[in-house]
C-alpha positions as a LaTeX table, in Angstrom:
\begin{tabular}{lrrr}
\hline
Residue & $x$ (\AA) & $y$ (\AA) & $z$ (\AA) \\
\hline
Met1 & 91.55 & 66.32 & 121.36 \\
Leu2 & 94.73 & 66.82 & 119.35 \\
Phe3 & 97.00 & 69.86 & 119.44 \\
Met4 & 99.20 & 70.69 & 116.46 \\
Asn5 & 101.83 & 73.31 & 115.72 \\
Ile6 & 101.51 & 75.48 & 112.61 \\
Gln7 & 104.25 & 78.03 & 113.28 \\
Ser8 & 106.87 & 75.93 & 111.51 \\
Leu9 & 104.63 & 73.53 & 109.66 \\
Arg10 & 107.07 & 72.85 & 106.85 \\
Asn11 & 109.62 & 71.50 & 109.32 \\
Lys12 & 107.09 & 69.19 & 110.92 \\
Thr13 & 105.33 & 67.80 & 107.84 \\
Asp14 & 106.45 & 64.29 & 108.71 \\
Asn15 & 105.14 & 64.57 & 112.26 \\
Leu16 & 101.89 & 65.99 & 110.94 \\
Glu17 & 101.45 & 63.13 & 108.47 \\
Val18 & 102.15 & 60.48 & 111.10 \\
Leu19 & 99.73 & 62.01 & 113.58 \\
Leu20 & 96.99 & 62.52 & 111.02 \\
Ser21 & 97.32 & 59.01 & 109.61 \\
Gly22 & 96.04 & 57.54 & 112.86 \\
Leu23 & 93.83 & 60.46 & 113.78 \\
Asn24 & 90.84 & 59.60 & 115.92 \\
Ala25 & 90.11 & 62.93 & 117.53 \\
Asn26 & 86.90 & 64.91 & 117.75 \\
Ile27 & 88.66 & 68.28 & 117.93 \\
Leu28 & 91.79 & 69.45 & 116.12 \\
Ile29 & 93.47 & 72.58 & 117.45 \\
Leu30 & 96.34 & 74.32 & 115.65 \\
Cys31 & 98.56 & 76.16 & 118.12 \\
Gly32 & 101.45 & 78.58 & 117.78 \\
His33 & 103.69 & 76.28 & 119.84 \\
Trp34 & 103.64 & 72.73 & 121.11 \\
Leu35 & 101.36 & 72.55 & 124.12 \\
Lys36 & 103.21 & 72.09 & 127.37 \\
Asn37 & 101.90 & 70.00 & 130.25 \\
Ser38 & 101.96 & 73.09 & 132.43 \\
Glu39 & 99.51 & 74.83 & 130.05 \\
Leu40 & 96.73 & 72.26 & 130.07 \\
Thr41 & 94.48 & 74.77 & 131.85 \\
Lys42 & 94.11 & 76.49 & 128.49 \\
Cys43 & 92.21 & 73.53 & 127.03 \\
Ala44 & 88.44 & 74.03 & 126.94 \\
Leu45 & 87.51 & 70.64 & 128.37 \\
Gly46 & 84.06 & 69.51 & 129.38 \\
Lys47 & 81.83 & 72.25 & 130.72 \\
Leu48 & 84.48 & 74.37 & 132.41 \\
Lys49 & 83.30 & 77.94 & 132.78 \\
Leu50 & 86.79 & 79.37 & 133.38 \\
Ile51 & 89.76 & 78.49 & 131.22 \\
Ser52 & 92.39 & 80.98 & 132.38 \\
Tyr53 & 92.62 & 84.71 & 132.83 \\
Phe54 & 94.87 & 87.58 & 133.74 \\
Cys55 & 94.14 & 91.03 & 135.12 \\
Arg56 & 95.48 & 94.08 & 133.31 \\
Ser57 & 97.35 & 96.29 & 135.74 \\
Val58 & 96.82 & 99.44 & 133.68 \\
Asn59 & 93.51 & 100.43 & 132.11 \\
Arg60 & 94.00 & 101.21 & 128.45 \\
Gly61 & 92.09 & 104.02 & 126.79 \\
Gly62 & 91.12 & 104.78 & 123.22 \\
Gly63 & 90.51 & 102.22 & 120.55 \\
Val64 & 87.49 & 101.66 & 118.38 \\
Ala65 & 84.70 & 99.11 & 118.16 \\
Ile66 & 82.91 & 98.58 & 114.86 \\
Phe67 & 79.72 & 96.59 & 114.36 \\
Ser68 & 78.19 & 96.15 & 110.93 \\
Asn69 & 74.87 & 94.37 & 110.55 \\
Ile70 & 74.62 & 93.28 & 106.91 \\
Asn71 & 71.50 & 91.52 & 105.71 \\
Leu72 & 72.79 & 88.44 & 103.91 \\
Ser73 & 70.79 & 85.69 & 102.29 \\
Ser74 & 70.76 & 82.34 & 104.05 \\
Thr75 & 70.69 & 78.81 & 102.70 \\
Asn76 & 69.57 & 75.66 & 104.49 \\
Leu77 & 72.13 & 72.94 & 103.93 \\
Glu78 & 71.54 & 69.20 & 104.10 \\
Phe79 & 74.28 & 67.88 & 106.35 \\
Ser80 & 75.74 & 64.48 & 105.59 \\
Ser81 & 75.94 & 61.69 & 108.15 \\
Cys82 & 79.52 & 62.66 & 108.97 \\
Ile83 & 78.16 & 65.37 & 111.28 \\
Glu84 & 76.40 & 62.71 & 113.32 \\
Lys85 & 79.60 & 60.67 & 113.50 \\
Glu86 & 81.51 & 63.26 & 115.45 \\
Phe87 & 83.14 & 64.78 & 112.38 \\
Glu88 & 84.93 & 61.57 & 111.38 \\
Cys89 & 84.04 & 62.24 & 107.76 \\
Ala90 & 85.23 & 65.85 & 107.96 \\
Ile91 & 88.48 & 64.75 & 109.59 \\
Ser92 & 89.12 & 62.12 & 106.93 \\
Ile93 & 88.71 & 64.79 & 104.27 \\
Phe94 & 91.21 & 66.96 & 106.09 \\
Lys95 & 93.51 & 64.00 & 106.58 \\
Ser96 & 93.72 & 63.32 & 102.85 \\
Asp97 & 94.30 & 66.94 & 101.96 \\
Glu98 & 96.33 & 68.37 & 104.83 \\
Ile99 & 98.96 & 69.92 & 102.56 \\
Lys100 & 96.37 & 71.93 & 100.65 \\
Phe101 & 94.90 & 73.01 & 103.98 \\
Ala102 & 98.33 & 74.18 & 105.07 \\
Val103 & 98.91 & 76.09 & 101.84 \\
Ile104 & 95.52 & 77.82 & 101.80 \\
Gly105 & 94.46 & 78.21 & 105.39 \\
Val106 & 97.38 & 79.19 & 107.60 \\
Tyr107 & 99.49 & 82.30 & 108.03 \\
Arg108 & 102.18 & 83.22 & 105.55 \\
Ser109 & 105.66 & 81.92 & 106.23 \\
Pro110 & 107.19 & 83.72 & 109.25 \\
Ser111 & 110.40 & 84.09 & 107.24 \\
Ala112 & 108.74 & 86.52 & 104.84 \\
Ser113 & 109.07 & 89.53 & 107.14 \\
Thr114 & 108.80 & 90.55 & 110.77 \\
Asn115 & 105.12 & 91.34 & 110.43 \\
Ala116 & 104.21 & 88.58 & 107.97 \\
Ser117 & 101.76 & 86.99 & 110.39 \\
Phe118 & 99.63 & 90.14 & 110.51 \\
Leu119 & 96.93 & 88.82 & 108.20 \\
Glu120 & 93.39 & 90.07 & 107.76 \\
Ser121 & 90.45 & 87.69 & 107.91 \\
Leu122 & 89.36 & 89.17 & 104.59 \\
Lys123 & 92.32 & 87.63 & 102.79 \\
Ile124 & 91.70 & 84.23 & 104.40 \\
Ser125 & 88.09 & 84.39 & 103.17 \\
Phe126 & 89.13 & 85.27 & 99.63 \\
Arg127 & 91.72 & 82.55 & 99.25 \\
Val128 & 89.76 & 79.79 & 100.97 \\
Trp129 & 86.67 & 80.33 & 98.83 \\
Gln130 & 88.47 & 81.07 & 95.57 \\
Cys131 & 90.82 & 78.11 & 95.93 \\
Gly132 & 88.24 & 75.39 & 96.45 \\
Gly133 & 87.44 & 75.59 & 100.16 \\
Ser134 & 84.55 & 77.07 & 102.10 \\
Leu135 & 83.88 & 78.92 & 105.35 \\
Glu136 & 80.70 & 77.64 & 106.96 \\
Ile137 & 78.69 & 78.21 & 110.11 \\
Ile138 & 78.01 & 74.92 & 111.89 \\
Pro139 & 74.61 & 75.08 & 113.66 \\
Cys140 & 74.76 & 75.04 & 117.46 \\
Ser141 & 78.55 & 75.43 & 117.42 \\
Arg142 & 80.34 & 77.58 & 119.97 \\
Val143 & 83.55 & 79.29 & 118.92 \\
Gly144 & 85.83 & 81.33 & 121.14 \\
His145 & 88.90 & 83.39 & 120.37 \\
Val146 & 91.40 & 83.77 & 123.20 \\
Phe147 & 93.83 & 86.58 & 122.43 \\
Arg148 & 97.47 & 86.61 & 123.42 \\
Lys149 & 98.57 & 88.96 & 126.17 \\
Gln150 & 100.67 & 90.84 & 123.61 \\
His151 & 101.38 & 90.75 & 119.88 \\
Pro152 & 104.18 & 88.31 & 118.96 \\
Tyr153 & 105.10 & 90.55 & 116.02 \\
Thr154 & 105.88 & 94.21 & 115.42 \\
Phe155 & 104.19 & 96.91 & 113.33 \\
Pro156 & 106.90 & 98.74 & 111.34 \\
Gly157 & 105.65 & 102.24 & 110.64 \\
Gly158 & 102.59 & 101.78 & 112.85 \\
Ser159 & 99.65 & 99.38 & 112.78 \\
Gly160 & 97.77 & 101.57 & 110.27 \\
Asn161 & 100.61 & 101.35 & 107.78 \\
Val162 & 100.89 & 97.57 & 108.21 \\
Phe163 & 97.13 & 97.14 & 107.81 \\
Ala164 & 97.13 & 99.26 & 104.63 \\
Arg165 & 100.06 & 97.28 & 103.23 \\
Asn166 & 98.47 & 93.89 & 103.82 \\
Thr167 & 95.06 & 95.04 & 102.63 \\
Arg168 & 96.63 & 96.28 & 99.42 \\
Arg169 & 98.40 & 92.93 & 99.01 \\
Ala170 & 95.04 & 91.20 & 99.32 \\
Ala171 & 93.57 & 93.47 & 96.65 \\
Glu172 & 96.50 & 92.96 & 94.29 \\
Val173 & 96.51 & 89.17 & 94.64 \\
Trp174 & 92.84 & 88.25 & 94.88 \\
Met175 & 90.57 & 90.98 & 93.51 \\
Asp176 & 91.70 & 91.04 & 89.86 \\
Asp177 & 90.33 & 94.10 & 88.02 \\
Tyr178 & 87.90 & 94.77 & 90.87 \\
Lys179 & 90.78 & 96.24 & 92.85 \\
Gln180 & 90.08 & 99.55 & 91.07 \\
Tyr181 & 87.06 & 100.01 & 93.34 \\
Tyr182 & 89.22 & 99.51 & 96.42 \\
Tyr183 & 91.71 & 102.13 & 95.24 \\
Ala184 & 88.92 & 104.55 & 94.31 \\
Ala185 & 87.44 & 104.23 & 97.80 \\
Val186 & 90.81 & 104.24 & 99.63 \\
Pro187 & 93.13 & 106.40 & 97.51 \\
Leu188 & 95.69 & 106.52 & 100.32 \\
Ala189 & 96.47 & 102.85 & 99.65 \\
Lys190 & 97.96 & 103.69 & 96.25 \\
Asn191 & 101.01 & 105.17 & 97.98 \\
Ile192 & 101.67 & 102.20 & 100.28 \\
Pro193 & 104.46 & 99.82 & 99.11 \\
Phe194 & 103.16 & 96.25 & 99.17 \\
Gly195 & 106.29 & 94.22 & 98.45 \\
Asn196 & 106.76 & 91.27 & 96.12 \\
Ile197 & 103.62 & 89.19 & 95.50 \\
Gln198 & 104.96 & 86.97 & 92.74 \\
Asn199 & 104.95 & 83.82 & 94.89 \\
Arg200 & 101.33 & 84.52 & 95.90 \\
Leu201 & 100.29 & 84.86 & 92.26 \\
Glu202 & 102.12 & 81.65 & 91.37 \\
Leu203 & 100.38 & 79.85 & 94.23 \\
Lys204 & 97.04 & 81.16 & 92.99 \\
Glu205 & 97.82 & 79.83 & 89.52 \\
Arg206 & 99.08 & 76.48 & 90.82 \\
Leu207 & 95.96 & 75.86 & 92.89 \\
Lys208 & 93.75 & 76.91 & 89.95 \\
Cys209 & 91.94 & 79.42 & 92.14 \\
Lys210 & 88.76 & 80.97 & 90.76 \\
Pro211 & 88.57 & 84.65 & 89.74 \\
Phe212 & 87.16 & 87.30 & 92.04 \\
Lys213 & 84.03 & 87.61 & 89.91 \\
Trp214 & 83.21 & 84.02 & 90.87 \\
Tyr215 & 83.53 & 85.04 & 94.54 \\
Leu216 & 81.10 & 87.93 & 94.02 \\
Asp217 & 78.61 & 85.83 & 92.07 \\
Asn218 & 78.63 & 82.75 & 94.30 \\
Val219 & 79.80 & 83.73 & 97.78 \\
Tyr220 & 78.71 & 87.34 & 98.26 \\
Pro221 & 76.04 & 88.12 & 95.63 \\
Glu222 & 74.50 & 90.67 & 98.02 \\
Leu223 & 77.49 & 92.98 & 97.59 \\
Arg224 & 76.68 & 95.77 & 95.16 \\
Val225 & 79.52 & 96.47 & 92.76 \\
Pro226 & 79.66 & 100.10 & 91.55 \\
Asp227 & 78.37 & 100.63 & 88.04 \\
Ser228 & 78.77 & 103.22 & 85.31 \\
Met229 & 76.19 & 105.46 & 86.98 \\
Asp230 & 78.63 & 106.17 & 89.79 \\
Val231 & 80.51 & 109.32 & 88.81 \\
Ala232 & 83.16 & 109.10 & 91.50 \\
Phe233 & 84.09 & 107.73 & 94.92 \\
Gly234 & 85.69 & 109.28 & 97.96 \\
Ser235 & 84.99 & 111.61 & 100.87 \\
Ile236 & 82.92 & 114.78 & 101.30 \\
Gln237 & 84.96 & 117.24 & 103.34 \\
Gln238 & 84.34 & 120.32 & 105.42 \\
Gly239 & 87.71 & 121.58 & 106.57 \\
Leu240 & 89.47 & 118.76 & 108.40 \\
Met241 & 86.18 & 116.96 & 108.98 \\
Cys242 & 84.38 & 114.55 & 106.67 \\
Met243 & 80.78 & 113.50 & 106.22 \\
Asp244 & 80.46 & 110.25 & 108.17 \\
Thr245 & 77.71 & 107.67 & 108.67 \\
Met246 & 78.83 & 107.38 & 112.31 \\
Gly247 & 78.26 & 103.64 & 111.99 \\
His248 & 74.54 & 104.06 & 111.38 \\
Ile249 & 72.71 & 101.97 & 108.81 \\
Val250 & 69.05 & 102.37 & 107.74 \\
Asp251 & 67.36 & 105.54 & 109.08 \\
Gly252 & 70.57 & 106.65 & 110.75 \\
Thr253 & 71.59 & 110.29 & 110.98 \\
Leu254 & 74.90 & 111.54 & 109.63 \\
Gly255 & 77.64 & 113.54 & 111.29 \\
Leu256 & 81.15 & 114.87 & 110.91 \\
Tyr257 & 84.30 & 113.00 & 111.87 \\
Thr258 & 87.99 & 113.70 & 111.38 \\
Cys259 & 88.96 & 112.73 & 107.82 \\
His260 & 90.99 & 109.50 & 107.77 \\
Asn261 & 91.18 & 108.84 & 104.00 \\
Ser262 & 90.57 & 105.12 & 104.43 \\
Gly263 & 86.99 & 104.81 & 103.19 \\
Gly264 & 84.70 & 102.97 & 105.57 \\
Asn265 & 82.02 & 105.22 & 107.05 \\
Gln266 & 83.40 & 108.14 & 104.98 \\
Glu267 & 83.10 & 106.38 & 101.62 \\
Trp268 & 80.61 & 108.03 & 99.28 \\
Ala269 & 79.64 & 107.74 & 95.63 \\
Phe270 & 78.10 & 110.59 & 93.65 \\
Thr271 & 76.02 & 109.41 & 90.70 \\
Gln272 & 75.15 & 111.00 & 87.39 \\
Asp273 & 71.49 & 111.24 & 88.41 \\
Gly274 & 72.26 & 113.13 & 91.64 \\
Leu275 & 72.31 & 110.41 & 94.29 \\
Ile276 & 74.82 & 110.63 & 97.15 \\
Lys277 & 75.33 & 107.00 & 98.09 \\
His278 & 76.97 & 104.96 & 100.82 \\
His279 & 76.82 & 101.42 & 99.45 \\
Asp280 & 73.07 & 100.81 & 98.89 \\
Met281 & 72.02 & 103.72 & 101.10 \\
Cys282 & 71.29 & 107.25 & 99.89 \\
Leu283 & 71.17 & 110.65 & 101.59 \\
Thr284 & 67.45 & 111.28 & 101.94 \\
Leu285 & 65.46 & 114.43 & 102.75 \\
Met286 & 62.74 & 113.30 & 105.16 \\
Lys287 & 60.68 & 116.53 & 105.31 \\
Asn288 & 60.45 & 119.67 & 103.22 \\
Gln289 & 61.34 & 122.03 & 106.04 \\
Pro290 & 64.50 & 123.60 & 107.50 \\
Gly291 & 66.23 & 121.85 & 110.38 \\
Thr292 & 65.23 & 118.40 & 109.12 \\
Ser293 & 67.88 & 115.77 & 109.80 \\
Leu294 & 69.19 & 113.86 & 106.81 \\
Arg295 & 68.78 & 110.10 & 106.92 \\
Leu296 & 70.29 & 107.11 & 105.22 \\
Arg297 & 67.59 & 105.20 & 103.32 \\
Leu298 & 67.73 & 102.43 & 100.75 \\
Cys299 & 68.24 & 104.06 & 97.37 \\
Asn300 & 64.95 & 104.22 & 95.44 \\
Asn301 & 65.71 & 107.07 & 93.01 \\
Ser302 & 62.96 & 109.22 & 94.54 \\
Pro303 & 63.04 & 113.05 & 94.28 \\
Asn304 & 63.88 & 113.25 & 98.00 \\
Gln305 & 67.23 & 111.58 & 97.24 \\
Lys306 & 68.34 & 113.91 & 94.41 \\
Trp307 & 71.08 & 116.48 & 95.04 \\
Gln308 & 73.16 & 118.99 & 93.15 \\
His309 & 76.76 & 119.95 & 93.81 \\
Ile310 & 77.04 & 123.68 & 93.12 \\
Glu311 & 80.76 & 123.77 & 92.31 \\
Asn312 & 81.19 & 127.55 & 92.18 \\
Asn313 & 80.17 & 127.91 & 95.83 \\
Ser314 & 80.79 & 124.34 & 97.11 \\
Met315 & 77.22 & 123.81 & 98.28 \\
Leu316 & 75.18 & 120.61 & 98.25 \\
Lys317 & 71.69 & 121.69 & 97.27 \\
His318 & 68.56 & 119.61 & 97.02 \\
Ala319 & 67.54 & 119.17 & 93.39 \\
Thr320 & 63.94 & 120.33 & 93.98 \\
Tyr321 & 63.93 & 122.62 & 97.02 \\
Asp322 & 66.09 & 125.53 & 98.11 \\
Trp323 & 67.61 & 123.54 & 100.97 \\
Cys324 & 71.34 & 122.89 & 101.39 \\
Ile325 & 73.14 & 120.32 & 103.52 \\
Asp326 & 74.29 & 122.06 & 106.69 \\
Ser327 & 76.44 & 121.06 & 109.68 \\
Arg328 & 75.49 & 123.80 & 112.17 \\
His329 & 73.39 & 121.41 & 114.30 \\
Glu330 & 75.64 & 118.40 & 113.77 \\
Lys331 & 76.40 & 117.90 & 117.47 \\
Thr332 & 72.75 & 117.57 & 118.42 \\
Ser333 & 70.79 & 116.60 & 115.32 \\
Gly334 & 73.39 & 115.36 & 112.88 \\
Leu335 & 73.57 & 116.88 & 109.42 \\
Thr336 & 70.43 & 118.82 & 108.49 \\
Val337 & 69.07 & 120.90 & 105.63 \\
Glu338 & 68.79 & 124.66 & 105.98 \\
Lys339 & 67.88 & 127.48 & 103.62 \\
Cys340 & 70.78 & 127.87 & 101.23 \\
Asp341 & 73.12 & 130.67 & 102.27 \\
Ile342 & 76.14 & 131.32 & 100.08 \\
Asn343 & 77.96 & 132.95 & 103.02 \\
Ser344 & 77.45 & 130.07 & 105.46 \\
Leu345 & 80.63 & 128.10 & 106.15 \\
Thr346 & 78.57 & 125.22 & 107.53 \\
Gln347 & 77.18 & 124.70 & 104.02 \\
Lys348 & 80.55 & 124.51 & 102.26 \\
Trp349 & 81.55 & 121.03 & 101.10 \\
Lys350 & 84.57 & 119.87 & 99.19 \\
Phe351 & 84.38 & 116.65 & 97.21 \\
Ser352 & 87.53 & 114.56 & 97.42 \\
Leu353 & 86.31 & 112.04 & 94.88 \\
Asn354 & 88.27 & 109.80 & 92.57 \\
Arg355 & 86.93 & 108.81 & 89.20 \\
Leu356 & 87.22 & 105.22 & 88.08 \\
\hline
\end{tabular}
């Protein structure tokens, strides 16, 4: 087992080369600092059940947990003999290309800014795949992530602002013309300064990284890219609240949640043929009767998925029946359809959509 330091990799290139040249380790771990003898309890050796722990003295509240179950296609890979040889083959590949690994796969230089290390996994995925690498799941592997007790960096302007800045940087550097869909879904990002990305673009050119279309075609073909049938993207508002999937997927009910202008569960597309879509899911009328909860179903262009936006009274009316989307029972049944009532405030909806 070999521990390496990546925090100041450029200053330790020589050490890295010397160590890798005689590498005969089964596991390579990149750490933020050189491992000290007093910290050996943090190594996951053998079959130890407990590595190390600490007890929080104050219980923290709030926060959010998000789980998204996306049905992706799978491919059975034929593994080479290097897997049976305790990754000797994989290590030799890494050994001959450690500089490219360092350029593509580690955090940005700490000298860039105070919060430069705050990097989303999305950006790592983009640049690894587009620049000749791959992210793979090794069968029967066990991977753990032990978090620090506290962040080693700051969040100028708040974590939300830092996240928006870095996400916009990822879009500007890696998504090419497809970034327009990101800005249409998250219009707030257009107002976030993202700094100078010239060195990132030069790196992308130097490594001969593939375009984002290649990523969509070869890495994530299941992702549906909006087409010309999508009239606009954005949120559907009722006062300070927005129509929200509440994290539900197929057959899930919908609700209202405080508008956050960052897409996600509040990202909708309204199409020319009357579909109200969240990715590949459409708002669907399940029964032709009042009080029926709306559901998210795979879009099939059926009459039960066709809607009209009556702009003069801000109502969302079913294209066939005299039912309008209503929030009066949202707390108990989610969004439902009720007989259209021009005076009902629970049937008033404002589209905050952005055309491509």
